[in-house]
C-alpha positions as MATLAB code, in Angstrom:
seq = 'XXXXXXXXXXXXXXXXXXXXXXXXXXXXXXXXXXXXXXXXXXXXXXXXXXXXXXXXXXXXXXXXXXXXXXXXXXXXXXXXXXXXXXXXXXXXXXXXXXXXXXXXXXXXXXXXX';
ca = [
     -23.962  209.944 -197.632;
     -25.534  210.682 -200.982;
     -28.729  212.384 -200.959;
     -31.083  213.197 -203.080;
     -32.305  216.184 -204.039;
     -34.038  217.761 -201.899;
     -33.487  215.643 -199.720;
     -31.798  216.816 -195.564;
     -29.913  214.084 -193.130;
     -31.726  214.846 -189.982;
     -28.883  216.679 -186.928;
     -29.535  215.464 -183.630;
     -27.918  215.636 -180.586;
     -26.870  213.807 -178.228;
     -27.694  214.906 -174.743;
     -26.501  213.257 -171.508;
     -30.190  211.085 -171.546;
     -29.846  210.371 -174.936;
     -32.859  212.515 -175.966;
     -32.909  214.160 -178.896;
     -32.078  217.844 -177.803;
     -31.446  219.972 -181.016;
     -32.778  219.361 -184.856;
     -31.768  221.177 -188.232;
     -32.918  224.916 -188.124;
     -32.493  224.897 -184.108;
     -28.948  227.006 -182.994;
     -26.108  224.142 -181.977;
     -24.678  225.185 -178.430;
     -21.961  222.906 -178.886;
     -19.610  222.075 -176.049;
     -16.537  221.517 -176.845;
     -15.870  218.257 -177.104;
     -18.729  217.863 -178.959;
     -18.554  216.769 -182.438;
     -20.812  216.550 -185.192;
     -20.645  212.212 -186.721;
     -22.627  211.055 -189.436;
     -24.291  208.783 -188.933;
     -25.606  205.220 -191.629;
     -27.636  202.477 -190.671;
     -27.934  199.253 -192.935;
     -30.775  196.705 -192.861;
     -32.808  196.280 -188.888;
     -31.050  199.265 -187.353;
     -32.199  201.225 -189.647;
     -35.157  199.602 -189.142;
     -35.365  200.331 -185.788;
     -33.654  203.824 -186.085;
     -36.792  204.299 -188.777;
     -34.307  206.324 -191.097;
     -31.138  205.053 -192.905;
     -28.902  207.758 -191.772;
     -28.954  211.096 -189.519;
     -25.735  213.694 -189.211;
     -25.720  214.163 -184.978;
     -24.003  216.462 -182.477;
     -22.674  214.017 -180.199;
     -19.561  213.721 -177.283;
     -19.445  210.278 -177.932;
     -14.866  209.276 -178.142;
     -15.368  206.411 -179.861;
     -17.818  204.398 -182.248;
     -19.161  202.011 -179.660;
     -19.642  205.114 -176.714;
     -21.762  206.241 -179.187;
     -23.354  202.802 -180.483;
     -24.310  202.926 -177.002;
     -25.437  206.443 -176.889;
     -27.848  204.900 -180.292;
     -28.937  202.553 -178.918;
     -30.888  203.070 -176.036;
     -32.172  205.598 -178.373;
     -33.787  203.695 -180.733;
     -33.951  200.104 -178.661;
     -31.649  198.600 -181.187;
     -31.413  194.501 -180.727;
     -28.463  193.954 -181.213;
     -24.723  194.362 -179.572;
     -22.148  195.948 -180.504;
     -20.667  192.293 -181.218;
     -23.297  191.632 -183.917;
     -22.488  194.538 -185.971;
     -19.022  195.823 -187.564;
     -18.675  199.521 -187.523;
     -17.405  201.438 -190.151;
     -15.754  204.875 -190.453;
     -14.696  207.111 -193.301;
     -15.421  203.781 -195.481;
     -12.996  201.888 -193.110;
     -14.032  199.151 -190.915;
     -12.679  199.736 -187.653;
     -12.538  199.355 -183.978;
     -15.181  199.915 -181.145;
     -12.921  201.591 -179.432;
     -11.163  203.749 -181.759;
     -10.901  208.275 -182.036;
     -13.692  209.653 -182.853;
     -13.349  213.200 -184.018;
     -15.648  215.759 -185.879;
     -16.840  215.708 -189.308;
     -16.546  211.863 -189.439;
     -18.370  209.491 -191.115;
     -19.673  206.584 -188.889;
     -21.619  203.293 -190.594;
     -23.230  200.067 -188.844;
     -23.421  197.208 -190.140;
     -25.406  194.792 -189.341;
     -25.232  190.461 -190.061;
     -26.936  190.425 -193.625;
     -27.819  186.955 -195.001;
     -27.787  186.615 -198.866;
     -30.202  183.837 -200.382;
];
């Protein structure tokens, strides 16, 4: 994810209740199942999340689990079936395993003009 000079991606920890438990600057206490995932949002998902990107510490094992956590947190209006997912710059499957350090992009349908 590219960021301008001086900008920082927000680091958020999603716990079992999908609520932010930690932010950047706080000590991270991760379990072995937790992983740091970089997430980017586009179009309506960016509007609903209120940001274009963030870094998340999560125990989600797949993009589907991660999207479910984020959908609960940000009240995304789109079902996963309407969104494409890319992991590490390649279109991926909703069921593929996530690893620490992965970059995930959720891509909603777009309209041209």
